C-alpha positions in Angstrom: 96.3 101.0 61.6 95.5 99.4 58.2 98.8 97.4 58.4 98.0 96.2 61.9 94.5 95.2 60.8 96.0 93.2 57.9 98.1 91.3 60.4 95.1 90.2 62.5 95.6 92.7 65.3 92.3 93.4 67.2 93.4 96.2 69.6 95.8 99.1 69.3 97.3 100.9 72.3 98.7 104.3 72.1 99.7 107.3 74.3 98.0 110.7 74.4 100.1 111.7 77.4 103.4 111.7 75.6 105.5 114.8 75.1 104.5 116.3 72.8 101.0 115.3 73.5 99.0 113.6 70.7 96.5 116.2 69.4 92.8 115.5 69.2 92.9 115.6 65.4 95.4 112.8 65.3 93.9 110.5 68.0 90.5 111.1 66.4 91.8 110.0 63.0 93.5 107.0 64.7 90.2 105.9 66.4 88.1 106.5 63.3 90.5 104.4 61.1 90.8 101.7 63.7 87.0 101.4 64.0 86.7 101.3 60.2 89.0 98.3 60.3 87.2 96.6 63.2 90.0 97.3 65.7 89.5 98.6 69.2 91.7 101.4 70.6 93.2 101.6 74.1 94.9 104.8 75.2 97.2 105.7 78.0 95.7 109.0 79.0 95.2 110.0 82.6 94.4 113.7 82.5 90.7 114.5 82.7 90.6 116.9 79.7 92.3 114.2 77.5 89.9 111.6 78.8 86.9 113.7 77.9 88.2 114.4 74.4 88.9 110.7 73.9 85.4 109.7 75.0 84.0 112.2 72.6 86.2 110.7 69.9 84.9 107.1 70.6 87.8 105.5 72.6 87.2 101.9 73.6 89.6 101.4 76.5 91.5 103.6 79.0 94.6 101.7 79.8 95.1 103.5 83.1 93.0 105.4 85.6 92.0 108.9 84.9 93.4 111.3 87.5 90.1 113.0 88.6 86.5 111.9 88.0 84.0 114.7 87.8 80.3 114.9 86.8 81.1 115.7 83.2 83.4 112.7 82.9 80.7 110.4 84.4 78.1 111.8 82.0 80.5 111.1 79.0 81.0 107.5 80.1 77.2 107.1 80.3 77.0 108.4 76.7 79.7 105.8 75.8 78.6 102.7 77.8 81.0 100.3 76.0 84.1 102.1 77.0 86.2 100.4 79.7 88.8 101.5 82.2 91.8 99.4 83.4 92.8 101.3 86.5 96.3 100.1 87.5 95.7 101.6 90.9 98.8 100.1 92.5 101.3 102.1 90.4 101.6 105.0 92.9 102.2 102.8 95.8 104.6 100.5 93.9 106.6 103.5 92.9 107.2 104.4 96.6 107.6 101.0 98.1 104.3 99.7 99.4 105.2 96.1 99.4 103.7 94.0 102.3 104.6 90.9 100.2 108.3 91.7 100.3 109.3 91.1 103.9 109.2 88.2 104.1 109.3 87.5 100.3 106.1 86.0 99.1 106.6 82.5 97.6 105.0 83.6 94.4 107.3 86.6 94.1 110.3 84.4 94.8 109.3 81.9 92.2 108.6 84.5 89.5 111.2 87.2 90.0 114.9 87.3 89.7 116.7 87.9 93.0 118.4 91.1 91.6 114.9 92.4 90.8 113.8 91.9 94.4 117.0 93.6 95.6 116.3 96.5 93.3 112.8 96.9 94.8 114.1 96.7 98.3 116.7 99.4 97.5 113.9 101.6 96.1 111.9 101.2 99.3 114.8 102.1 101.5 115.5 105.3 99.5 111.9 106.5 99.5 111.2 109.5 101.6 108.2 109.7 104.0 106.9 112.7 101.9 106.9 110.6 98.8 105.0 107.8 100.5 102.4 110.3 101.7 102.0 111.7 98.2 101.6 108.2 96.8 99.0 107.2 99.3 97.1 110.4 98.6 97.2 109.6 94.9 96.1 106.1 95.5 93.2 107.3 97.6 92.1 109.8 94.9 92.3 107.2 92.2 90.4 104.7 94.3 87.6 107.2 94.9 87.4 107.7 91.1 87.1 104.0 90.5 84.3 103.8 93.0 82.5 106.6 91.3 83.0 105.0 87.8 81.7 101.7 89.2 78.6 103.3 90.7 78.0 104.9 87.2 78.1 101.4 85.6 81.4 101.9 83.8 83.1 98.7 82.7 86.2 98.2 84.8 89.0 95.6 84.2 92.2 94.6 85.8 95.1 97.0 85.0 98.3 95.2 84.4 100.7 98.1 83.9 102.5 98.3 87.1 105.6 97.0 88.7 108.8 96.8 86.7 109.0 100.4 85.6 108.6 101.4 89.2 111.4 99.3 90.5 109.0 96.6 91.6 108.1 93.2 90.2 106.3 93.1 86.9 102.9 91.6 87.4 102.7 92.2 91.1 100.6 95.3 90.3 97.7 92.9 89.6 98.0 91.4 93.1 98.2 94.9 94.6 95.0 96.2 93.0 92.9 94.9 95.8 95.2 95.8 98.7 
């Protein structure tokens, strides 16, 4: 963290969700050191228990949507009003082929993505089972309900940009999908 601060970095992003999971002692120390060096900390952590521990530790930004939003989580966000969430809601749908902009290919997609990437995404859509699509739509609905609840609680929300390429889609299209 100190080295990053010396290089002019202003935000550090890390994972808590990795295997093995980053323990609270480590992410707490990372957050404390970052704040001592005037850096903000964004974390990829989607499980509610991790999110609650991170809020208690003083996290600045959740880089993805938290899987479930309950009363305790909402209360913790109210105790930490400067913490923001970047939902990336489109990820479940992108992973299973929700792509109304693909047939026909949207001009922006055609101008920004290689043809082989578009072919890869079309292949992914063709091989997705109906059960997988149902699960993805259920996950999207659950995440969207959580975002509404956070918005109603006054939590700062931003545009999540992590969605697309890793799911066989088009990097950046997750931003366009957030509102669909």
